[in-house]
Each structure stands twice: as C-alpha cells, then as structure tokens.
Chimera marker file (.cmm) of the C-alpha trace (Angstrom):
<marker_set name="trace">
<marker id="1" x="22.688" y="73.515" z="156.782" r="1" g="1" b="0" radius="0.5"/>
<marker id="2" x="21.660" y="76.442" z="154.625" r="1" g="1" b="0" radius="0.5"/>
<marker id="3" x="18.118" y="76.479" z="153.395" r="1" g="1" b="0" radius="0.5"/>
<marker id="4" x="17.991" y="79.527" z="151.167" r="1" g="1" b="0" radius="0.5"/>
<marker id="5" x="20.144" y="81.212" z="148.588" r="1" g="1" b="0" radius="0.5"/>
<marker id="6" x="20.328" y="84.619" z="146.826" r="1" g="1" b="0" radius="0.5"/>
<marker id="7" x="22.523" y="85.771" z="144.076" r="1" g="1" b="0" radius="0.5"/>
<marker id="8" x="23.245" y="89.145" z="142.452" r="1" g="1" b="0" radius="0.5"/>
<marker id="9" x="25.509" y="90.314" z="139.731" r="1" g="1" b="0" radius="0.5"/>
<marker id="10" x="26.736" y="93.533" z="138.313" r="1" g="1" b="0" radius="0.5"/>
<marker id="11" x="29.246" y="94.891" z="135.791" r="1" g="1" b="0" radius="0.5"/>
<marker id="12" x="31.657" y="97.503" z="136.756" r="1" g="1" b="0" radius="0.5"/>
<marker id="13" x="33.850" y="99.761" z="134.700" r="1" g="1" b="0" radius="0.5"/>
<marker id="14" x="37.133" y="99.119" z="136.360" r="1" g="1" b="0" radius="0.5"/>
<marker id="15" x="39.917" y="96.559" z="136.569" r="1" g="1" b="0" radius="0.5"/>
<marker id="16" x="39.093" y="93.142" z="138.063" r="1" g="1" b="0" radius="0.5"/>
<marker id="17" x="41.944" y="93.399" z="140.471" r="1" g="1" b="0" radius="0.5"/>
<marker id="18" x="40.744" y="96.796" z="141.845" r="1" g="1" b="0" radius="0.5"/>
<marker id="19" x="37.253" y="95.481" z="142.293" r="1" g="1" b="0" radius="0.5"/>
<marker id="20" x="38.414" y="92.540" z="144.317" r="1" g="1" b="0" radius="0.5"/>
<marker id="21" x="40.781" y="94.640" z="146.353" r="1" g="1" b="0" radius="0.5"/>
<marker id="22" x="38.060" y="97.128" z="147.294" r="1" g="1" b="0" radius="0.5"/>
<marker id="23" x="35.525" y="94.429" z="147.951" r="1" g="1" b="0" radius="0.5"/>
<marker id="24" x="38.042" y="92.690" z="150.205" r="1" g="1" b="0" radius="0.5"/>
<marker id="25" x="38.082" y="95.813" z="152.477" r="1" g="1" b="0" radius="0.5"/>
<marker id="26" x="35.121" y="94.381" z="154.324" r="1" g="1" b="0" radius="0.5"/>
<marker id="27" x="35.221" y="96.915" z="157.155" r="1" g="1" b="0" radius="0.5"/>
<marker id="28" x="33.827" y="99.372" z="154.492" r="1" g="1" b="0" radius="0.5"/>
<marker id="29" x="30.780" y="97.162" z="153.706" r="1" g="1" b="0" radius="0.5"/>
<marker id="30" x="28.369" y="99.369" z="155.830" r="1" g="1" b="0" radius="0.5"/>
<marker id="31" x="29.099" y="102.342" z="153.424" r="1" g="1" b="0" radius="0.5"/>
<marker id="32" x="27.175" y="100.576" z="150.699" r="1" g="1" b="0" radius="0.5"/>
<marker id="33" x="25.126" y="97.869" z="152.621" r="1" g="1" b="0" radius="0.5"/>
<marker id="34" x="22.851" y="100.044" z="154.795" r="1" g="1" b="0" radius="0.5"/>
<marker id="35" x="21.528" y="97.054" z="156.877" r="1" g="1" b="0" radius="0.5"/>
<marker id="36" x="25.007" y="96.624" z="158.217" r="1" g="1" b="0" radius="0.5"/>
<marker id="37" x="25.967" y="98.726" z="161.350" r="1" g="1" b="0" radius="0.5"/>
<marker id="38" x="29.583" y="97.543" z="161.411" r="1" g="1" b="0" radius="0.5"/>
<marker id="39" x="32.084" y="95.019" z="160.207" r="1" g="1" b="0" radius="0.5"/>
<marker id="40" x="35.331" y="94.606" z="162.203" r="1" g="1" b="0" radius="0.5"/>
<marker id="41" x="38.356" y="92.557" z="161.445" r="1" g="1" b="0" radius="0.5"/>
<marker id="42" x="39.170" y="90.612" z="164.511" r="1" g="1" b="0" radius="0.5"/>
<marker id="43" x="42.271" y="88.738" z="163.440" r="1" g="1" b="0" radius="0.5"/>
<marker id="44" x="43.735" y="86.919" z="160.523" r="1" g="1" b="0" radius="0.5"/>
<marker id="45" x="40.689" y="85.913" z="158.443" r="1" g="1" b="0" radius="0.5"/>
<marker id="46" x="37.991" y="86.475" z="161.126" r="1" g="1" b="0" radius="0.5"/>
<marker id="47" x="35.509" y="89.345" z="161.247" r="1" g="1" b="0" radius="0.5"/>
<marker id="48" x="32.677" y="90.535" z="163.541" r="1" g="1" b="0" radius="0.5"/>
<marker id="49" x="29.442" y="91.683" z="161.853" r="1" g="1" b="0" radius="0.5"/>
<marker id="50" x="26.445" y="93.665" z="163.261" r="1" g="1" b="0" radius="0.5"/>
<marker id="51" x="23.190" y="94.559" z="161.587" r="1" g="1" b="0" radius="0.5"/>
<marker id="52" x="21.706" y="97.959" z="161.645" r="1" g="1" b="0" radius="0.5"/>
<marker id="53" x="18.314" y="97.398" z="163.310" r="1" g="1" b="0" radius="0.5"/>
<marker id="54" x="16.064" y="99.617" z="165.538" r="1" g="1" b="0" radius="0.5"/>
<marker id="55" x="16.865" y="99.244" z="169.258" r="1" g="1" b="0" radius="0.5"/>
<marker id="56" x="13.494" y="97.897" z="169.981" r="1" g="1" b="0" radius="0.5"/>
<marker id="57" x="13.815" y="95.113" z="167.379" r="1" g="1" b="0" radius="0.5"/>
<marker id="58" x="17.285" y="94.303" z="168.579" r="1" g="1" b="0" radius="0.5"/>
<marker id="59" x="16.063" y="94.004" z="172.251" r="1" g="1" b="0" radius="0.5"/>
<marker id="60" x="13.169" y="91.944" z="171.145" r="1" g="1" b="0" radius="0.5"/>
<marker id="61" x="15.460" y="89.543" z="169.130" r="1" g="1" b="0" radius="0.5"/>
<marker id="62" x="17.676" y="89.158" z="172.219" r="1" g="1" b="0" radius="0.5"/>
<marker id="63" x="14.649" y="88.711" z="174.539" r="1" g="1" b="0" radius="0.5"/>
<marker id="64" x="13.461" y="85.638" z="172.481" r="1" g="1" b="0" radius="0.5"/>
<marker id="65" x="16.942" y="84.235" z="172.041" r="1" g="1" b="0" radius="0.5"/>
<marker id="66" x="17.697" y="85.351" z="168.593" r="1" g="1" b="0" radius="0.5"/>
<marker id="67" x="20.307" y="87.948" z="169.301" r="1" g="1" b="0" radius="0.5"/>
<marker id="68" x="22.542" y="85.980" z="166.983" r="1" g="1" b="0" radius="0.5"/>
<marker id="69" x="20.537" y="87.441" z="164.046" r="1" g="1" b="0" radius="0.5"/>
<marker id="70" x="21.952" y="90.817" z="164.602" r="1" g="1" b="0" radius="0.5"/>
<marker id="71" x="25.603" y="89.930" z="165.609" r="1" g="1" b="0" radius="0.5"/>
<marker id="72" x="27.909" y="87.196" z="164.294" r="1" g="1" b="0" radius="0.5"/>
<marker id="73" x="31.450" y="86.329" z="163.417" r="1" g="1" b="0" radius="0.5"/>
<marker id="74" x="32.634" y="84.877" z="160.156" r="1" g="1" b="0" radius="0.5"/>
<marker id="75" x="35.763" y="83.544" z="158.668" r="1" g="1" b="0" radius="0.5"/>
<marker id="76" x="36.787" y="84.697" z="155.174" r="1" g="1" b="0" radius="0.5"/>
<marker id="77" x="39.474" y="84.115" z="152.639" r="1" g="1" b="0" radius="0.5"/>
<marker id="78" x="40.507" y="86.276" z="149.804" r="1" g="1" b="0" radius="0.5"/>
<marker id="79" x="41.889" y="84.741" z="146.546" r="1" g="1" b="0" radius="0.5"/>
<marker id="80" x="43.003" y="87.938" z="144.828" r="1" g="1" b="0" radius="0.5"/>
<marker id="81" x="41.928" y="88.954" z="142.189" r="1" g="1" b="0" radius="0.5"/>
<marker id="82" x="39.271" y="86.233" z="141.553" r="1" g="1" b="0" radius="0.5"/>
<marker id="83" x="37.205" y="85.550" z="144.708" r="1" g="1" b="0" radius="0.5"/>
<marker id="84" x="36.374" y="86.268" z="148.319" r="1" g="1" b="0" radius="0.5"/>
<marker id="85" x="34.593" y="83.472" z="150.352" r="1" g="1" b="0" radius="0.5"/>
<marker id="86" x="33.113" y="83.642" z="153.805" r="1" g="1" b="0" radius="0.5"/>
<marker id="87" x="31.298" y="81.468" z="156.293" r="1" g="1" b="0" radius="0.5"/>
<marker id="88" x="29.774" y="82.340" z="159.623" r="1" g="1" b="0" radius="0.5"/>
<marker id="89" x="31.377" y="80.733" z="162.605" r="1" g="1" b="0" radius="0.5"/>
<marker id="90" x="28.978" y="82.142" z="165.257" r="1" g="1" b="0" radius="0.5"/>
<marker id="91" x="25.377" y="83.504" z="165.179" r="1" g="1" b="0" radius="0.5"/>
<marker id="92" x="23.501" y="84.066" z="161.926" r="1" g="1" b="0" radius="0.5"/>
<marker id="93" x="24.160" y="81.055" z="159.777" r="1" g="1" b="0" radius="0.5"/>
<marker id="94" x="25.358" y="82.260" z="156.385" r="1" g="1" b="0" radius="0.5"/>
<marker id="95" x="28.140" y="81.619" z="153.805" r="1" g="1" b="0" radius="0.5"/>
<marker id="96" x="28.935" y="82.896" z="150.428" r="1" g="1" b="0" radius="0.5"/>
<marker id="97" x="31.248" y="83.720" z="147.613" r="1" g="1" b="0" radius="0.5"/>
<marker id="98" x="31.995" y="86.829" z="145.558" r="1" g="1" b="0" radius="0.5"/>
<marker id="99" x="33.640" y="86.234" z="142.267" r="1" g="1" b="0" radius="0.5"/>
<marker id="100" x="35.387" y="88.749" z="140.010" r="1" g="1" b="0" radius="0.5"/>
<marker id="101" x="35.519" y="88.066" z="136.321" r="1" g="1" b="0" radius="0.5"/>
<marker id="102" x="37.428" y="90.202" z="133.813" r="1" g="1" b="0" radius="0.5"/>
<marker id="103" x="35.431" y="91.308" z="130.844" r="1" g="1" b="0" radius="0.5"/>
<marker id="104" x="38.189" y="93.296" z="129.142" r="1" g="1" b="0" radius="0.5"/>
<marker id="105" x="40.431" y="96.221" z="129.932" r="1" g="1" b="0" radius="0.5"/>
<marker id="106" x="38.805" y="98.200" z="132.806" r="1" g="1" b="0" radius="0.5"/>
<marker id="107" x="35.570" y="96.153" z="132.895" r="1" g="1" b="0" radius="0.5"/>
<marker id="108" x="34.561" y="93.283" z="135.113" r="1" g="1" b="0" radius="0.5"/>
<marker id="109" x="31.574" y="91.283" z="136.440" r="1" g="1" b="0" radius="0.5"/>
<marker id="110" x="31.003" y="90.808" z="140.150" r="1" g="1" b="0" radius="0.5"/>
<marker id="111" x="28.791" y="88.006" z="141.286" r="1" g="1" b="0" radius="0.5"/>
<marker id="112" x="27.805" y="87.557" z="144.922" r="1" g="1" b="0" radius="0.5"/>
<marker id="113" x="26.036" y="84.275" z="146.018" r="1" g="1" b="0" radius="0.5"/>
<marker id="114" x="24.950" y="83.983" z="149.656" r="1" g="1" b="0" radius="0.5"/>
<marker id="115" x="23.315" y="81.012" z="151.387" r="1" g="1" b="0" radius="0.5"/>
<marker id="116" x="21.762" y="81.421" z="154.848" r="1" g="1" b="0" radius="0.5"/>
<marker id="117" x="19.452" y="79.790" z="157.484" r="1" g="1" b="0" radius="0.5"/>
<marker id="118" x="17.445" y="81.308" z="160.133" r="1" g="1" b="0" radius="0.5"/>
<marker id="119" x="16.395" y="80.096" z="163.636" r="1" g="1" b="0" radius="0.5"/>
<marker id="120" x="13.695" y="77.482" z="163.780" r="1" g="1" b="0" radius="0.5"/>
<marker id="121" x="11.120" y="80.040" z="165.073" r="1" g="1" b="0" radius="0.5"/>
<marker id="122" x="11.457" y="82.084" z="161.886" r="1" g="1" b="0" radius="0.5"/>
<marker id="123" x="11.724" y="79.191" z="159.329" r="1" g="1" b="0" radius="0.5"/>
<marker id="124" x="8.127" y="79.747" z="158.213" r="1" g="1" b="0" radius="0.5"/>
<marker id="125" x="9.282" y="83.190" z="156.949" r="1" g="1" b="0" radius="0.5"/>
<marker id="126" x="12.625" y="82.325" z="155.478" r="1" g="1" b="0" radius="0.5"/>
<marker id="127" x="11.240" y="81.306" z="152.147" r="1" g="1" b="0" radius="0.5"/>
<marker id="128" x="8.532" y="83.770" z="152.062" r="1" g="1" b="0" radius="0.5"/>
<marker id="129" x="8.312" y="86.013" z="148.870" r="1" g="1" b="0" radius="0.5"/>
<marker id="130" x="8.577" y="89.186" z="151.050" r="1" g="1" b="0" radius="0.5"/>
<marker id="131" x="11.802" y="87.963" z="152.768" r="1" g="1" b="0" radius="0.5"/>
<marker id="132" x="13.376" y="86.687" z="149.486" r="1" g="1" b="0" radius="0.5"/>
<marker id="133" x="12.642" y="89.915" z="147.675" r="1" g="1" b="0" radius="0.5"/>
<marker id="134" x="13.920" y="91.937" z="150.575" r="1" g="1" b="0" radius="0.5"/>
<marker id="135" x="17.186" y="90.081" z="150.591" r="1" g="1" b="0" radius="0.5"/>
<marker id="136" x="17.567" y="90.195" z="146.781" r="1" g="1" b="0" radius="0.5"/>
<marker id="137" x="16.796" y="93.968" z="146.746" r="1" g="1" b="0" radius="0.5"/>
<marker id="138" x="19.227" y="94.693" z="149.556" r="1" g="1" b="0" radius="0.5"/>
<marker id="139" x="21.909" y="92.679" z="147.828" r="1" g="1" b="0" radius="0.5"/>
<marker id="140" x="21.494" y="94.443" z="144.495" r="1" g="1" b="0" radius="0.5"/>
<marker id="141" x="21.231" y="97.746" z="146.021" r="1" g="1" b="0" radius="0.5"/>
<marker id="142" x="24.450" y="97.129" z="147.970" r="1" g="1" b="0" radius="0.5"/>
<marker id="143" x="26.178" y="96.116" z="144.767" r="1" g="1" b="0" radius="0.5"/>
<marker id="144" x="24.959" y="99.138" z="142.892" r="1" g="1" b="0" radius="0.5"/>
<marker id="145" x="26.292" y="101.383" z="145.670" r="1" g="1" b="0" radius="0.5"/>
<marker id="146" x="29.628" y="99.452" z="145.575" r="1" g="1" b="0" radius="0.5"/>
<marker id="147" x="29.739" y="99.989" z="141.809" r="1" g="1" b="0" radius="0.5"/>
<marker id="148" x="29.019" y="103.784" z="142.102" r="1" g="1" b="0" radius="0.5"/>
<marker id="149" x="31.528" y="104.215" z="144.798" r="1" g="1" b="0" radius="0.5"/>
<marker id="150" x="34.172" y="102.325" z="142.971" r="1" g="1" b="0" radius="0.5"/>
<marker id="151" x="33.612" y="103.987" z="139.628" r="1" g="1" b="0" radius="0.5"/>
<marker id="152" x="33.422" y="107.434" z="141.303" r="1" g="1" b="0" radius="0.5"/>
<marker id="153" x="36.497" y="106.924" z="143.371" r="1" g="1" b="0" radius="0.5"/>
<marker id="154" x="38.635" y="104.971" z="140.798" r="1" g="1" b="0" radius="0.5"/>
<marker id="155" x="42.235" y="106.264" z="141.218" r="1" g="1" b="0" radius="0.5"/>
<marker id="156" x="41.864" y="106.956" z="144.859" r="1" g="1" b="0" radius="0.5"/>
<marker id="157" x="43.992" y="104.769" z="147.230" r="1" g="1" b="0" radius="0.5"/>
<marker id="158" x="42.207" y="102.747" z="149.745" r="1" g="1" b="0" radius="0.5"/>
<marker id="159" x="43.994" y="101.068" z="152.629" r="1" g="1" b="0" radius="0.5"/>
<marker id="160" x="43.329" y="97.329" z="152.303" r="1" g="1" b="0" radius="0.5"/>
<marker id="161" x="44.449" y="94.722" z="154.730" r="1" g="1" b="0" radius="0.5"/>
<marker id="162" x="45.657" y="91.558" z="153.286" r="1" g="1" b="0" radius="0.5"/>
<marker id="163" x="43.779" y="89.348" z="155.676" r="1" g="1" b="0" radius="0.5"/>
<marker id="164" x="43.929" y="85.945" z="154.264" r="1" g="1" b="0" radius="0.5"/>
<marker id="165" x="43.223" y="82.670" z="155.911" r="1" g="1" b="0" radius="0.5"/>
<marker id="166" x="41.345" y="79.483" z="155.598" r="1" g="1" b="0" radius="0.5"/>
<marker id="167" x="37.684" y="79.181" z="156.207" r="1" g="1" b="0" radius="0.5"/>
<marker id="168" x="37.159" y="77.769" z="159.579" r="1" g="1" b="0" radius="0.5"/>
<link id1="1" id2="2" r="1" g="1" b="0" radius="0.2"/>
<link id1="2" id2="3" r="1" g="1" b="0" radius="0.2"/>
<link id1="3" id2="4" r="1" g="1" b="0" radius="0.2"/>
<link id1="4" id2="5" r="1" g="1" b="0" radius="0.2"/>
<link id1="5" id2="6" r="1" g="1" b="0" radius="0.2"/>
<link id1="6" id2="7" r="1" g="1" b="0" radius="0.2"/>
<link id1="7" id2="8" r="1" g="1" b="0" radius="0.2"/>
<link id1="8" id2="9" r="1" g="1" b="0" radius="0.2"/>
<link id1="9" id2="10" r="1" g="1" b="0" radius="0.2"/>
<link id1="10" id2="11" r="1" g="1" b="0" radius="0.2"/>
<link id1="11" id2="12" r="1" g="1" b="0" radius="0.2"/>
<link id1="12" id2="13" r="1" g="1" b="0" radius="0.2"/>
<link id1="13" id2="14" r="1" g="1" b="0" radius="0.2"/>
<link id1="14" id2="15" r="1" g="1" b="0" radius="0.2"/>
<link id1="15" id2="16" r="1" g="1" b="0" radius="0.2"/>
<link id1="16" id2="17" r="1" g="1" b="0" radius="0.2"/>
<link id1="17" id2="18" r="1" g="1" b="0" radius="0.2"/>
<link id1="18" id2="19" r="1" g="1" b="0" radius="0.2"/>
<link id1="19" id2="20" r="1" g="1" b="0" radius="0.2"/>
<link id1="20" id2="21" r="1" g="1" b="0" radius="0.2"/>
<link id1="21" id2="22" r="1" g="1" b="0" radius="0.2"/>
<link id1="22" id2="23" r="1" g="1" b="0" radius="0.2"/>
<link id1="23" id2="24" r="1" g="1" b="0" radius="0.2"/>
<link id1="24" id2="25" r="1" g="1" b="0" radius="0.2"/>
<link id1="25" id2="26" r="1" g="1" b="0" radius="0.2"/>
<link id1="26" id2="27" r="1" g="1" b="0" radius="0.2"/>
<link id1="27" id2="28" r="1" g="1" b="0" radius="0.2"/>
<link id1="28" id2="29" r="1" g="1" b="0" radius="0.2"/>
<link id1="29" id2="30" r="1" g="1" b="0" radius="0.2"/>
<link id1="30" id2="31" r="1" g="1" b="0" radius="0.2"/>
<link id1="31" id2="32" r="1" g="1" b="0" radius="0.2"/>
<link id1="32" id2="33" r="1" g="1" b="0" radius="0.2"/>
<link id1="33" id2="34" r="1" g="1" b="0" radius="0.2"/>
<link id1="34" id2="35" r="1" g="1" b="0" radius="0.2"/>
<link id1="35" id2="36" r="1" g="1" b="0" radius="0.2"/>
<link id1="36" id2="37" r="1" g="1" b="0" radius="0.2"/>
<link id1="37" id2="38" r="1" g="1" b="0" radius="0.2"/>
<link id1="38" id2="39" r="1" g="1" b="0" radius="0.2"/>
<link id1="39" id2="40" r="1" g="1" b="0" radius="0.2"/>
<link id1="40" id2="41" r="1" g="1" b="0" radius="0.2"/>
<link id1="41" id2="42" r="1" g="1" b="0" radius="0.2"/>
<link id1="42" id2="43" r="1" g="1" b="0" radius="0.2"/>
<link id1="43" id2="44" r="1" g="1" b="0" radius="0.2"/>
<link id1="44" id2="45" r="1" g="1" b="0" radius="0.2"/>
<link id1="45" id2="46" r="1" g="1" b="0" radius="0.2"/>
<link id1="46" id2="47" r="1" g="1" b="0" radius="0.2"/>
<link id1="47" id2="48" r="1" g="1" b="0" radius="0.2"/>
<link id1="48" id2="49" r="1" g="1" b="0" radius="0.2"/>
<link id1="49" id2="50" r="1" g="1" b="0" radius="0.2"/>
<link id1="50" id2="51" r="1" g="1" b="0" radius="0.2"/>
<link id1="51" id2="52" r="1" g="1" b="0" radius="0.2"/>
<link id1="52" id2="53" r="1" g="1" b="0" radius="0.2"/>
<link id1="53" id2="54" r="1" g="1" b="0" radius="0.2"/>
<link id1="54" id2="55" r="1" g="1" b="0" radius="0.2"/>
<link id1="55" id2="56" r="1" g="1" b="0" radius="0.2"/>
<link id1="56" id2="57" r="1" g="1" b="0" radius="0.2"/>
<link id1="57" id2="58" r="1" g="1" b="0" radius="0.2"/>
<link id1="58" id2="59" r="1" g="1" b="0" radius="0.2"/>
<link id1="59" id2="60" r="1" g="1" b="0" radius="0.2"/>
<link id1="60" id2="61" r="1" g="1" b="0" radius="0.2"/>
<link id1="61" id2="62" r="1" g="1" b="0" radius="0.2"/>
<link id1="62" id2="63" r="1" g="1" b="0" radius="0.2"/>
<link id1="63" id2="64" r="1" g="1" b="0" radius="0.2"/>
<link id1="64" id2="65" r="1" g="1" b="0" radius="0.2"/>
<link id1="65" id2="66" r="1" g="1" b="0" radius="0.2"/>
<link id1="66" id2="67" r="1" g="1" b="0" radius="0.2"/>
<link id1="67" id2="68" r="1" g="1" b="0" radius="0.2"/>
<link id1="68" id2="69" r="1" g="1" b="0" radius="0.2"/>
<link id1="69" id2="70" r="1" g="1" b="0" radius="0.2"/>
<link id1="70" id2="71" r="1" g="1" b="0" radius="0.2"/>
<link id1="71" id2="72" r="1" g="1" b="0" radius="0.2"/>
<link id1="72" id2="73" r="1" g="1" b="0" radius="0.2"/>
<link id1="73" id2="74" r="1" g="1" b="0" radius="0.2"/>
<link id1="74" id2="75" r="1" g="1" b="0" radius="0.2"/>
<link id1="75" id2="76" r="1" g="1" b="0" radius="0.2"/>
<link id1="76" id2="77" r="1" g="1" b="0" radius="0.2"/>
<link id1="77" id2="78" r="1" g="1" b="0" radius="0.2"/>
<link id1="78" id2="79" r="1" g="1" b="0" radius="0.2"/>
<link id1="79" id2="80" r="1" g="1" b="0" radius="0.2"/>
<link id1="80" id2="81" r="1" g="1" b="0" radius="0.2"/>
<link id1="81" id2="82" r="1" g="1" b="0" radius="0.2"/>
<link id1="82" id2="83" r="1" g="1" b="0" radius="0.2"/>
<link id1="83" id2="84" r="1" g="1" b="0" radius="0.2"/>
<link id1="84" id2="85" r="1" g="1" b="0" radius="0.2"/>
<link id1="85" id2="86" r="1" g="1" b="0" radius="0.2"/>
<link id1="86" id2="87" r="1" g="1" b="0" radius="0.2"/>
<link id1="87" id2="88" r="1" g="1" b="0" radius="0.2"/>
<link id1="88" id2="89" r="1" g="1" b="0" radius="0.2"/>
<link id1="89" id2="90" r="1" g="1" b="0" radius="0.2"/>
<link id1="90" id2="91" r="1" g="1" b="0" radius="0.2"/>
<link id1="91" id2="92" r="1" g="1" b="0" radius="0.2"/>
<link id1="92" id2="93" r="1" g="1" b="0" radius="0.2"/>
<link id1="93" id2="94" r="1" g="1" b="0" radius="0.2"/>
<link id1="94" id2="95" r="1" g="1" b="0" radius="0.2"/>
<link id1="95" id2="96" r="1" g="1" b="0" radius="0.2"/>
<link id1="96" id2="97" r="1" g="1" b="0" radius="0.2"/>
<link id1="97" id2="98" r="1" g="1" b="0" radius="0.2"/>
<link id1="98" id2="99" r="1" g="1" b="0" radius="0.2"/>
<link id1="99" id2="100" r="1" g="1" b="0" radius="0.2"/>
<link id1="100" id2="101" r="1" g="1" b="0" radius="0.2"/>
<link id1="101" id2="102" r="1" g="1" b="0" radius="0.2"/>
<link id1="102" id2="103" r="1" g="1" b="0" radius="0.2"/>
<link id1="103" id2="104" r="1" g="1" b="0" radius="0.2"/>
<link id1="104" id2="105" r="1" g="1" b="0" radius="0.2"/>
<link id1="105" id2="106" r="1" g="1" b="0" radius="0.2"/>
<link id1="106" id2="107" r="1" g="1" b="0" radius="0.2"/>
<link id1="107" id2="108" r="1" g="1" b="0" radius="0.2"/>
<link id1="108" id2="109" r="1" g="1" b="0" radius="0.2"/>
<link id1="109" id2="110" r="1" g="1" b="0" radius="0.2"/>
<link id1="110" id2="111" r="1" g="1" b="0" radius="0.2"/>
<link id1="111" id2="112" r="1" g="1" b="0" radius="0.2"/>
<link id1="112" id2="113" r="1" g="1" b="0" radius="0.2"/>
<link id1="113" id2="114" r="1" g="1" b="0" radius="0.2"/>
<link id1="114" id2="115" r="1" g="1" b="0" radius="0.2"/>
<link id1="115" id2="116" r="1" g="1" b="0" radius="0.2"/>
<link id1="116" id2="117" r="1" g="1" b="0" radius="0.2"/>
<link id1="117" id2="118" r="1" g="1" b="0" radius="0.2"/>
<link id1="118" id2="119" r="1" g="1" b="0" radius="0.2"/>
<link id1="119" id2="120" r="1" g="1" b="0" radius="0.2"/>
<link id1="120" id2="121" r="1" g="1" b="0" radius="0.2"/>
<link id1="121" id2="122" r="1" g="1" b="0" radius="0.2"/>
<link id1="122" id2="123" r="1" g="1" b="0" radius="0.2"/>
<link id1="123" id2="124" r="1" g="1" b="0" radius="0.2"/>
<link id1="124" id2="125" r="1" g="1" b="0" radius="0.2"/>
<link id1="125" id2="126" r="1" g="1" b="0" radius="0.2"/>
<link id1="126" id2="127" r="1" g="1" b="0" radius="0.2"/>
<link id1="127" id2="128" r="1" g="1" b="0" radius="0.2"/>
<link id1="128" id2="129" r="1" g="1" b="0" radius="0.2"/>
<link id1="129" id2="130" r="1" g="1" b="0" radius="0.2"/>
<link id1="130" id2="131" r="1" g="1" b="0" radius="0.2"/>
<link id1="131" id2="132" r="1" g="1" b="0" radius="0.2"/>
<link id1="132" id2="133" r="1" g="1" b="0" radius="0.2"/>
<link id1="133" id2="134" r="1" g="1" b="0" radius="0.2"/>
<link id1="134" id2="135" r="1" g="1" b="0" radius="0.2"/>
<link id1="135" id2="136" r="1" g="1" b="0" radius="0.2"/>
<link id1="136" id2="137" r="1" g="1" b="0" radius="0.2"/>
<link id1="137" id2="138" r="1" g="1" b="0" radius="0.2"/>
<link id1="138" id2="139" r="1" g="1" b="0" radius="0.2"/>
<link id1="139" id2="140" r="1" g="1" b="0" radius="0.2"/>
<link id1="140" id2="141" r="1" g="1" b="0" radius="0.2"/>
<link id1="141" id2="142" r="1" g="1" b="0" radius="0.2"/>
<link id1="142" id2="143" r="1" g="1" b="0" radius="0.2"/>
<link id1="143" id2="144" r="1" g="1" b="0" radius="0.2"/>
<link id1="144" id2="145" r="1" g="1" b="0" radius="0.2"/>
<link id1="145" id2="146" r="1" g="1" b="0" radius="0.2"/>
<link id1="146" id2="147" r="1" g="1" b="0" radius="0.2"/>
<link id1="147" id2="148" r="1" g="1" b="0" radius="0.2"/>
<link id1="148" id2="149" r="1" g="1" b="0" radius="0.2"/>
<link id1="149" id2="150" r="1" g="1" b="0" radius="0.2"/>
<link id1="150" id2="151" r="1" g="1" b="0" radius="0.2"/>
<link id1="151" id2="152" r="1" g="1" b="0" radius="0.2"/>
<link id1="152" id2="153" r="1" g="1" b="0" radius="0.2"/>
<link id1="153" id2="154" r="1" g="1" b="0" radius="0.2"/>
<link id1="154" id2="155" r="1" g="1" b="0" radius="0.2"/>
<link id1="155" id2="156" r="1" g="1" b="0" radius="0.2"/>
<link id1="156" id2="157" r="1" g="1" b="0" radius="0.2"/>
<link id1="157" id2="158" r="1" g="1" b="0" radius="0.2"/>
<link id1="158" id2="159" r="1" g="1" b="0" radius="0.2"/>
<link id1="159" id2="160" r="1" g="1" b="0" radius="0.2"/>
<link id1="160" id2="161" r="1" g="1" b="0" radius="0.2"/>
<link id1="161" id2="162" r="1" g="1" b="0" radius="0.2"/>
<link id1="162" id2="163" r="1" g="1" b="0" radius="0.2"/>
<link id1="163" id2="164" r="1" g="1" b="0" radius="0.2"/>
<link id1="164" id2="165" r="1" g="1" b="0" radius="0.2"/>
<link id1="165" id2="166" r="1" g="1" b="0" radius="0.2"/>
<link id1="166" id2="167" r="1" g="1" b="0" radius="0.2"/>
<link id1="167" id2="168" r="1" g="1" b="0" radius="0.2"/>
</marker_set>
C-alpha cells in the first residue's frame, strides 16, 4: 500500500512523558510543521488534516482529481508516554509512528517514521531525489521547531486532549 518511507530523529532536553504529551496535541502541529494549514480533532481518535498550499496549486490539484493530496482524515492512537501512531482513512495515503525513548532524567529521543503513497499520476515523482529530500528536510525542520518550542516552553501548561482510540 505505501511505497515510500521517511524517518527523522531528534534528542530533546525534557521528560519523555512531557514530549509525548505535547506531540499528542496534534492540533498544534501547524505551529512547527509549516506545510500544514490545520489539524482538527473530529472525534475520539479521528482527525482532519489540511496542507498549506497556494490557492492556485490547490485548485489545480482538485481540477485533476488530486484534492485528496491537500485534505485527508486520519485515525490515531496515543500510548502515553511511549508512542503515537496514525493511519489515513481518507485522502492522502500515509501512516506512521512517533516513538519516545527516555535517555535519562529530562532527556529523550523522539523518532518519527512516516510511510506514504501518492496518486498514480504522480508516482514517477514519489521516489525522486527532490521529493525525498523535501520530505526529509520538512520532517527534520518540524522536529527541530517542536524541540525548540518544547525546550523554550518547558514548565508551561498545555491543554492536551486524551483522544485515544484504535486505528481504523
């Protein structure tokens, strides 16, 4: 089902439980993942995702039947404090897991692995070096911004919904 995979890893100076808790606040993903326009929790363990793309590109994607590349729904499950897993249920085919490994007091490693597939018309590009590098850089950049935000804001209270369900 999924043809490609990308993985990124980062060490963060905070408790593993806090890192997982903050990462599980998926509605805040657009704050550190600039390609995301929005993430909304729909119900227990289901979310709606939208990419931040120029209007012209969004219109073109819809015109050629690829609107699902910019909007999709996913199910997710949080196994606090060790992992968060997701799988798309509509639109852009993707799945993944974020794991949280303690490295000592106030230190942890976060690893995110995502698999994905694109529509048939774009398959010649899905394994291209340009697309692969773009996705890797985007994921690493998002993780670095997550780390900075988490380390800068440690001690602040975030409101985190305990949305836990089974992957559908």
